[in-house]
TIVO-2410 file (N, C-alpha, C; in nm, 3 decimals):
# residues 65
REC num residu      c1      c2      c3 atome chaine
REC   1      D   0.085  -0.120   0.000     N      A
REC   1      D   0.000   0.000   0.000    CA      A
REC   1      D   0.089   0.125   0.000     C      A
REC   2      E   0.071   0.206  -0.100     N      A
REC   2      E   0.158   0.321  -0.124    CA      A
REC   2      E   0.157   0.420  -0.008     C      A
REC   3      E   0.041   0.442   0.050     N      A
REC   3      E   0.028   0.541   0.157    CA      A
REC   3      E   0.112   0.504   0.279     C      A
REC   4      M   0.110   0.378   0.317     N      A
REC   4      M   0.188   0.332   0.433    CA      A
REC   4      M   0.337   0.354   0.412     C      A
REC   5      S   0.384   0.328   0.292     N      A
REC   5      S   0.527   0.337   0.268    CA      A
REC   5      S   0.577   0.481   0.274     C      A
REC   6      E   0.488   0.578   0.260     N      A
REC   6      E   0.528   0.718   0.266    CA      A
REC   6      E   0.513   0.775   0.407     C      A
REC   7      E   0.443   0.703   0.492     N      A
REC   7      E   0.406   0.758   0.623    CA      A
REC   7      E   0.526   0.792   0.711     C      A
REC   8      W   0.633   0.713   0.700     N      A
REC   8      W   0.753   0.738   0.783    CA      A
REC   8      W   0.808   0.878   0.760     C      A
REC   9      K   0.787   0.934   0.640     N      A
REC   9      K   0.840   1.066   0.610    CA      A
REC   9      K   0.777   1.173   0.699     C      A
REC  10      E   0.648   1.155   0.728     N      A
REC  10      E   0.575   1.253   0.808    CA      A
REC  10      E   0.600   1.234   0.958     C      A
REC  11      N   0.625   1.111   0.996     N      A
REC  11      N   0.643   1.080   1.138    CA      A
REC  11      N   0.773   1.139   1.191     C      A
REC  12      P   0.777   1.166   1.322     N      A
REC  12      P   0.904   1.216   1.379    CA      A
REC  12      P   1.017   1.118   1.350     C      A
REC  13      A   1.136   1.172   1.336     N      A
REC  13      A   1.254   1.087   1.312    CA      A
REC  13      A   1.269   0.988   1.426     C      A
REC  14      T   1.316   0.868   1.394     N      A
REC  14      T   1.336   0.766   1.497    CA      A
REC  14      T   1.458   0.801   1.582     C      A
REC  15      A   1.469   0.735   1.695     N      A
REC  15      A   1.584   0.756   1.784    CA      A
REC  15      A   1.714   0.727   1.711     C      A
REC  16      N   1.716   0.620   1.630     N      A
REC  16      N   1.837   0.586   1.555    CA      A
REC  16      N   1.871   0.693   1.452     C      A
REC  17      Q   1.768   0.742   1.382     N      A
REC  17      Q   1.792   0.849   1.285    CA      A
REC  17      Q   1.847   0.972   1.356     C      A
REC  18      M   1.789   1.008   1.469     N      A
REC  18      M   1.832   1.127   1.542    CA      A
REC  18      M   1.975   1.113   1.592     C      A
REC  19      K   2.010   0.992   1.637     N      A
REC  19      K   2.147   0.968   1.684    CA      A
REC  19      K   2.245   0.995   1.569     C      A
REC  20      W   2.211   0.944   1.450     N      A
REC  20      W   2.294   0.960   1.333    CA      A
REC  20      W   2.298   1.107   1.289     C      A
REC  21      V   2.181   1.169   1.283     N      A
REC  21      V   2.172   1.310   1.242    CA      A
REC  21      V   2.250   1.399   1.340     C      A
REC  22      N   2.231   1.377   1.469     N      A
REC  22      N   2.302   1.459   1.569    CA      A
REC  22      N   2.453   1.442   1.557     C      A
REC  23      D   2.495   1.320   1.527     N      A
REC  23      D   2.637   1.292   1.507    CA      A
REC  23      D   2.689   1.369   1.385     C      A
REC  24      I   2.612   1.369   1.277     N      A
REC  24      I   2.651   1.441   1.155    CA      A
REC  24      I   2.662   1.591   1.186     C      A
REC  25      V   2.562   1.645   1.254     N      A
REC  25      V   2.562   1.788   1.284    CA      A
REC  25      V   2.680   1.824   1.374     C      A
REC  26      R   2.708   1.737   1.472     N      A
REC  26      R   2.820   1.763   1.563    CA      A
REC  26      R   2.953   1.762   1.487     C      A
REC  27      K   2.973   1.659   1.403     N      A
REC  27      K   3.097   1.651   1.325    CA      A
REC  27      K   3.110   1.768   1.229     C      A
REC  28      A   2.999   1.805   1.165     N      A
REC  28      A   3.000   1.917   1.070    CA      A
REC  28      A   3.039   2.045   1.142     C      A
REC  29      T   2.988   2.061   1.264     N      A
REC  29      T   3.019   2.179   1.344    CA      A
REC  29      T   3.165   2.179   1.385     C      A
REC  30      D   3.214   2.064   1.432     N      A
REC  30      D   3.354   2.051   1.472    CA      A
REC  30      D   3.449   2.083   1.357     C      A
REC  31      K   3.414   2.034   1.239     N      A
REC  31      K   3.501   2.053   1.122    CA      A
REC  31      K   3.472   2.184   1.051     C      A
REC  32      N   3.364   2.250   1.091     N      A
REC  32      N   3.319   2.373   1.027    CA      A
REC  32      N   3.316   2.357   0.876     C      A
REC  33      I   3.246   2.252   0.832     N      A
REC  33      I   3.243   2.219   0.690    CA      A
REC  33      I   3.171   2.325   0.607     C      A
REC  34      E   3.203   2.325   0.479     N      A
REC  34      E   3.134   2.413   0.387    CA      A
REC  34      E   2.987   2.371   0.384     C      A
REC  35      G   2.897   2.467   0.393     N      A
REC  35      G   2.755   2.434   0.392    CA      A
REC  35      G   2.698   2.411   0.530     C      A
REC  36      L   2.778   2.435   0.633     N      A
REC  36      L   2.731   2.414   0.770    CA      A
REC  36      L   2.604   2.494   0.801     C      A
REC  37      A   2.599   2.619   0.757     N      A
REC  37      A   2.482   2.703   0.781    CA      A
REC  37      A   2.357   2.642   0.717     C      A
REC  38      E   2.375   2.588   0.597     N      A
REC  38      E   2.264   2.523   0.526    CA      A
REC  38      E   2.217   2.401   0.605     C      A
REC  39      L   2.310   2.321   0.652     N      A
REC  39      L   2.277   2.202   0.731    CA      A
REC  39      L   2.200   2.243   0.857     C      A
REC  40      K   2.248   2.345   0.926     N      A
REC  40      K   2.182   2.389   1.049    CA      A
REC  40      K   2.043   2.443   1.022     C      A
REC  41      K   2.025   2.504   0.905     N      A
REC  41      K   1.893   2.554   0.867    CA      A
REC  41      K   1.796   2.438   0.847     C      A
REC  42      V   1.843   2.332   0.779     N      A
REC  42      V   1.761   2.213   0.756    CA      A
REC  42      V   1.729   2.145   0.890     C      A
REC  43      Y   1.829   2.140   0.976     N      A
REC  43      Y   1.815   2.075   1.107    CA      A
REC  43      Y   1.724   2.154   1.201     C      A
REC  44      G   1.730   2.286   1.189     N      A
REC  44      G   1.646   2.372   1.271    CA      A
REC  44      G   1.667   2.349   1.419     C      A
REC  45      D   1.558   2.329   1.491     N      A
REC  45      D   1.567   2.308   1.636    CA      A
REC  45      D   1.585   2.161   1.671     C      A
REC  46      G   1.604   2.079   1.567     N      A
REC  46      G   1.625   1.936   1.590    CA      A
REC  46      G   1.497   1.856   1.597     C      A
REC  47      N   1.385   1.925   1.584     N      A
REC  47      N   1.255   1.857   1.588    CA      A
REC  47      N   1.216   1.825   1.444     C      A
REC  48      I   1.276   1.718   1.389     N      A
REC  48      I   1.261   1.689   1.246    CA      A
REC  48      I   1.185   1.559   1.223     C      A
REC  49      N   1.128   1.548   1.102     N      A
REC  49      N   1.057   1.425   1.069    CA      A
REC  49      N   1.149   1.327   0.997     C      A
REC  50      G   1.096   1.210   0.969     N      A
REC  50      G   1.176   1.104   0.908    CA      A
REC  50      G   1.235   1.144   0.773     C      A
REC  51      E   1.158   1.220   0.696     N      A
REC  51      E   1.204   1.260   0.564    CA      A
REC  51      E   1.325   1.353   0.572     C      A
REC  52      V   1.319   1.450   0.662     N      A
REC  52      V   1.430   1.545   0.679    CA      A
REC  52      V   1.552   1.472   0.733     C      A
REC  53      A   1.533   1.384   0.829     N      A
REC  53      A   1.644   1.306   0.884    CA      A
REC  53      A   1.711   1.226   0.774     C      A
REC  54      S   1.631   1.162   0.690     N      A
REC  54      S   1.682   1.082   0.581    CA      A
REC  54      S   1.762   1.168   0.483     C      A
REC  55      E   1.711   1.287   0.453     N      A
REC  55      E   1.780   1.381   0.363    CA      A
REC  55      E   1.915   1.421   0.421     C      A
REC  56      I   1.918   1.453   0.550     N      A
REC  56      I   2.043   1.494   0.614    CA      A
REC  56      I   2.145   1.380   0.606     C      A
REC  57      I   2.100   1.259   0.640     N      A
REC  57      I   2.189   1.143   0.637    CA      A
REC  57      I   2.241   1.120   0.494     C      A
REC  58      T   2.152   1.126   0.398     N      A
REC  58      T   2.190   1.103   0.258    CA      A
REC  58      T   2.285   1.211   0.207     C      A
REC  59      N   2.253   1.336   0.235     N      A
REC  59      N   2.327   1.448   0.175    CA      A
REC  59      N   2.453   1.489   0.251     C      A
REC  60      W   2.459   1.459   0.379     N      A
REC  60      W   2.568   1.515   0.461    CA      A
REC  60      W   2.663   1.412   0.520     C      A
REC  61      N   2.622   1.285   0.526     N      A
REC  61      N   2.705   1.186   0.593    CA      A
REC  61      N   2.845   1.177   0.532     C      A
REC  62      D   2.854   1.176   0.400     N      A
REC  62      D   2.985   1.167   0.334    CA      A
REC  62      D   3.070   1.292   0.357     C      A
REC  63      K   3.006   1.405   0.377     N      A
REC  63      K   3.080   1.531   0.393    CA      A
REC  63      K   3.151   1.543   0.527     C      A
REC  64      V   3.106   1.465   0.625     N      A
REC  64      V   3.165   1.478   0.759    CA      A
REC  64      V   3.260   1.363   0.793     C      A
REC  65      K   3.284   1.272   0.699     N      A
REC  65      K   3.373   1.159   0.726    CA      A
REC  65      K   3.517   1.205   0.742     C      A
***
């Protein structure tokens, strides 16, 4: 069912996603990577849904390695 498979995007990010996202944001901040302001804008107050968490992990994980 198509609707169910999209539902995670609307739901709050899971604890595992948040752990990963927070780690990315912390590393990005420590390294002061290019685009840090953009990342922080996407992250906002940290109250993000599954879709935003997934985007951050996909788009930023390689940049902070």
